[in-house]
N, C-alpha and C positions, 0 to 999 in steps of 0.2 A: 868299238866306238872310241873316238878321241885317241888318247894315248894308251889305250888298253888293247890286249890281245889274249889269246889263249893257246897254250901248247899242251894242255892236258888232254890226251887223245881218248880217254875212256869215259867221257861224260855220259854218253848214251848208255853204256854198259852199267855204270854206277847207278844211273837213274832207274834202269830196269831192275837192278838187284834190290834197290830200296823198295820198289813197288812189290816185287815178289816176296819180300820179307814182311810185307804188311806195314811198312813204316809210312806215317803220314808226312814225314819231312820231305821237303823238296831239295833238289840239288843246290839251289841258291842258298837255302838255309844251311846246308852242310858246309858249303864254301864259307859262309859268314861265320859259322860256329868255329870252324877250324882256324880261320884267319885270326879270330879273336882269342881263341885258346892259346895259339902259338905265339901271339903277341904279348900275352899276359906274363907278368913277372914270374909266376909260379904255374906253368902250364898244367892243365888238368891231365891226369892219367887217362889214356884212351878208354879205359873201362868206365870212367865217370861219364862218358858220353852216351853209354848204352841206354840209360833210362830216357834221355832226351831224344834219341834217335828212334828207338823201338817201343817206348812206353814201358811202364812198370810191369804190365801184364801181357807181354808179347805172346801171341799165339803162332808165331812163325815157326816153320819146321827148322830143325837144327841145320839142315843143309842150306836152306834159303838164308838163314841168319848168318851162317858161316860165309856164304858167298858175298853177302852184303858187307860183312866185316872186312873181307879180303879187299873188296873194291874201295872201301872207306880208308883202309890203311894205306892203299896206294895214293888216294887223294891227299891224305894227311902228309905222307912223305913228300908229295909234289909241292904242297904249300909250305912245308917246313924248309924246302930248299930255296924258296923265294928270297931274293936279295932286294929289298925295296929301294935301297940306295942306287941300284944299277939297272934293275929290270922293271918292265911294265907290270901293272896289276893284272891279274887274270880273272875274268868273269867266266862263269859256265858258258859253254857253247850251247846256244839255244836259238831255234828258228821260231818266229812269231808270225801268225797270219796277218795279212795286210788289211786288217779291219779293226774296228774299235775293240773287239774282243782280244785281239793280239796286243793292242796298245795297253789295254787294262792289265793283261797278264804280265807284260813287260814291266810296267810300273809296279805291280804287286811283287814281282820277283826281286826287283831292285830294293824295294822297301824291306822285304824279308831278309835279304843279305845283310843290310845294315843292322836290322834288329837282332839278328843272330850273331853278328860280330860283337855287339854289346853283350849278348848273353855269354859268348865265349870269354870275353874279358872278365865278366863276373864269375864264371866257372873257374877261371884261373886266379881268383882272389885279388883282382886288381883293386887298388884303393885310390882315393882321390889324390893323395900326396905322391903317388907313383908317377903321375904324368908330368912331363916337362911342360914348360909354358907353351911351346909350339904344339905339343900333343893335345893339351887342354883346348887350345884354340881350334885344332882340327876336329875334336869331339863336338865342339859347338857347331862347326860347319856341317858335320855329319847330321846333327840334330836338325839343322835348318833344311838340309837336303831331304831328310825324312818328312818334314812338314810339307815341303813342296810336292813330294811324291804323293803324300796322303791327299792333298788338295786336288791334284790331278786325277787321282783314283776316284775321288768323289764326283768330279765333273764327268769323267769318262764313264762311270757307272750309270749315269743318267741317259746315256746315248744308246741308240740301237746297236747292240754288239755285232750284228751281222753287216752293218753298213761300212762301206769303205771309208777310211780316214780321209776327210775332205781337205786336209792340208798336211800330207805326209812329210814334206820337207821341214815344216815347222815342228812337227812331232819329233822327227829325227834329231833336229837341232837341240830341242829341249832335253831329250834323253841323253844326247851326247854331253851336254853341259852338266847335267846332274851326275852322270856316270863318271865324268872327269873329276867332279868334286868327291865322289865316293872313293875313286881309285886313289886320288892324292891324299884324301883324309886318312884312309886306312894305312897307307904307306907312312904318313907322318906320325900316326899314333904308334905304329910298330917300331919305328926308329926311336921315337921319344920315350918308349918304355924300356929300351935296352939298358939304360943306366940303372933303373929300378931292378931289372933282372939280374944285373951284376951284383947288386947289394944283397941279394937273397942267397 
C-alpha cells in the first residue's frame, strides 16, 4: 500500500511456526516488536523477547519452539538490514477477505503493529530525551494514526462481518493513507533515534 512493499518471503512459514509453537502473537505484532527493538538506543537481547512471544509458561515442544525461533531470527535479521533512509517500510504479507471481517482484521493488524513497535521501543529502554524533535513529532503522528484505526475498528465491529464492503475504494484509500503514516512514522523514529544509539 502506498510507498510500502515487502520482500521478506517467509511470512507464511513464520506465521505457521508461531502457531505451532502455541504463541498468541501475530506476525504484525512480531514485525512491530522487532522494528521497535531494533530502533531503540539499547536494543533488547533476542532472549528478552521470548516471554513476550511465547509467554512465561510456554508448553510448546522444544522442536516447535526451536523452529519458531529460527524463523523469528530470520525476520529479526531481515528487519535489522532495513535502511529507512533509502528503502521502503515492509509490512507483513497478508491477504484479507473482501468483506467487513477482512477490513476489521486489516485495521486490527495495523493497530497491533504500531502498539508492538512502541512495546519494542520500551523493551530497548528508550527514554523521552532520546527522541530527536522529528522523531517525537513522528511518535505523535503514530499515536493519532492509532486513534484513527481504533475508531474505524469500533465502527467496523458493528457491521455484519460477512457483508461485502459497500465502498471498497474508500476503504482502500483510508488504509493506504494510514499505512503511509505508519511507514513514514516508524522510519522517522528509527532515523531520529540513531543519535541516541551512538551516545550509548
